[in-house]
N, C-alpha and C positions, 0 to 999 in steps of 0.2 A: 385623565384630563390632561390636555396639552396647554402649556403656558406659552404665551407669545412675548417676545421682546418688544419694547417700545422703540419706535423710530427715533433717531437722533433729532435734535432741534434743527429746523431748516428742511425737514422732510416729513412725509406722512404716508400712511397706508390707508386707503379708503375702503378696504375690505378686510375684515378680521381674518387672520391667518395668512395674509399675503406674504409671500416668501421674500419680498424685497420692499424697500422704501422708495417713494417717488420724491424727487426734488421739488421743493415748494416753488410755485410760480412767482415771478416778479409781481410786486404789488400786494402780496399776501404774506401772512405770517403763519408758520407751522410750528406747533409745539408738540412734544411727545405725548401730550394729554388729549390731543384732538385727532379725530379721524379724517378731517377735511381742512383745507386751507381756510383761513379767516382773512377777509380783506383788511388791509392796513387802514387805520383811521385817516381822516382827511388831512390832519395836520402833520403827517409824516411823509417822507420820500417814498414813492411807489415804484421806482424803476429798479428795485433790488430784490433779492430773495429774503431780505429781512426788512422790518419796518424800522427806519431810523429817523431821528429828528431832522427837520429841514434846516 
């Protein structure tokens, strides 16, 4: 059995076993518990790679 490392916060891997992490796109949040970016809520800034309060 092969164990995978989690991607650091701000990045993701959309395929299990991917050898590298992808930078989270602007307007989305990526946590190491997700396989895909999640859109920022409407009440936060969207032009960044993290969701921050306006």
